[in-house]
C-alpha positions, -999 to +999 in steps of 0.1 A: -692+330+356-660+340+375-636+317+394-625+331+427-610+300+443-626+279+470-622+273+507-603+241+500-580+254+472-557+284+475-556+300+441-531+328+435-544+360+418-526+351+385-541+317+384-576+331+389-570+356+361-558+327+338-589+306+345-613+335+339-595+346+308-597+311+293-635+310+301-640+344+285-620+336+254-636+301+252-602+286+248-587+255+265-566+264+296-533+247+294-518+244+329-482+234+334-461+231+366-442+206+387-460+174+396-480+179+429-486+216+424-524+212+421-530+212+384-555+183+384-571+196+415-576+230+399-601+215+374-621+199+402-622+232+422-632+252+391-661+228+386-671+230+423-668+268+424-689+273+393-714+245+402-706+225+371-702+187+365-667+176+357-657+150+331-622+137+335-601+122+307-569+107+321-543+104+294-518+074+292-490+066+269-513+044+249-542+068+247-553+079+212-572+110+204-600+090+187-608+074+221-619+109+233-645+110+205-658+074+203-647+038+197-664+015+173-664-022+183-664-039+149-653-072+164-683-075+187-707-066+159-692-093+137-695-119+164-731-109+171-740-111+134-727-146+133-749-154+163-779-139+147-782-111+174-808-085+165-785-057+180-764-058+148-792-039+129-782-007+148-746+003+146-751+026+175-751-005+198-714-009+191-702+027+195-687+037+229-689+074+235-656+091+246-651+119+271-654+147+244-687+132+232-700+131+268-690+167+273-705+178+240-739+162+246-743+173+282-774+193+288-755+220+307-720+234+305-694+211+320-657+213+329-637+189+308-603+179+322-577+164+298-551+153+324-514+149+316-516+154+279-479+151+275-480+114+284-495+106+250-479+104+216-466+136+201-494+136+175-521+134+201-526+171+207-527+178+169-553+151+164-577+171+187-572+205+171-603+206+150-626+191+176-615+215+203-617+244+179-650+238+162-665+219+191-678+192+168-668+159+151-682+135+125-692+099+133-684+079+101-703+048+111-736+066+116-731+096+093-739+121+120-721+152+133-719+156+170-719+193+181-715+207+216-748+218+231-728+240+254-691+248+250-673+231+279-646+247+300-616+227+289-586+224+313-555+206+300-526+197+323-490+189+314-460+179+334-437+192+307-425+157+299-424+165+262-429+196+240-464+203+227-469+213+190-470+251+182-504+247+164-519+233+196-503+259+219-517+287+197-553+275+205-548+275+243-545+301+270-514+291+289-506+293+326-476+280+345-482+273+382-451+285+400-441+266+431-456+284+461-435+307+482-434+303+520-464+325+527-486+309+501-475+275+513-486+284+548-520+293+535-522+259+517-512+241+548-538+259+569-565+246+545-553+210+550-541+211+586-559+239+603-546+251+636-511+237+632-486+252+656-468+282+641-434+270+655-438+235+640-450+249+607-422+274+604-395+249+613-409+222+589-413+246+560-379+261+565-364+226+564-386+217+534-374+246+513-338+239+523-342+204+509-358+217+477-328+241+473-302+213+478-279+211+448-279+177+431-314+167+442-329+144+415-365+149+425-376+180+445-404+173+470-437+189+459-467+205+476-485+172+480-455+156+496-450+184+522-486+180+531-481+143+536-450+150+557-468+174+579-496+149+584-470+124+597-454+150+619-487+158+635-496+121+639-463+115+657-469+146+678-435+160+670-426+196+676-401+221+662-374+209+685-378+173+672-371+184+636-336+196+644-310+176+625-277+167+643-244+162+626-249+124+625-276+127+599-287+153+574-319+134+566-351+150+578-374+131+602-397+107+583-378+115+552-396+088+531-425+113+527-402+138+510-373+119+493-386+094+468-355+077+454-323+062+468-300+087+450-315+116+470-313+097+502-276+089+495-271+126+487-281+137+522-261+109+538-230+121+519-237+157+530-238+145+566-205+126+562-188+156+546-202+179+575-187+155+601-154+155+582-151+192+583-153+193+621 
């Protein structure tokens, strides 16, 4: 079971090595990188390439680790008991299976994505240590132990919003997705916009990387944003000549696809003003 990338996802050699190493070690793969660099999409592509079902657990600031195992609805059971409902005789009627339970009971190996784990409380990763290690957990309400029929391929993503505990990191295989260089980005663009004119692509990406390298930028545009920008350029039938910026404005064409806050827009306006003043 080897991951070699897919036609719709450009995986670098070091990323393929990381995925396959995590599968071999039967360890969770912890993937970090800038937002928009394809961390979440990686899990989908691994599942597609290996012919496996994917179970996706999207983490929020309010998510608790217990929700990944199961939730017991005691309130509904109490209400039903007051109404004389026969369902109250079986506590299983009030247990909602979480994403880990679904992955553990699957009849075949699955890919389990735990997306943006750094959004949750700092204790969240530690609360999952035993379950991810032993691939089992205990259901107190029914007295049963749920064990994984097949150890899932676990892919965990993080945007580096907060530090993860050392005990959790020790149990993972780690990979940082570096931002693509120009040549890799061209391959990515070819997947999404096949046949794009070389002159337009080179001009657009040159401008894109110049924007990313601008000092003082609050939010650097990501891979997903440059793909959106190129889609707009193609829709407007613009060419390389149209992308040239004059002294009146340092803002790129259709800059709303790349610059996502007013501070960065003002930064480029100031740069244009300073450039005019030097003439």
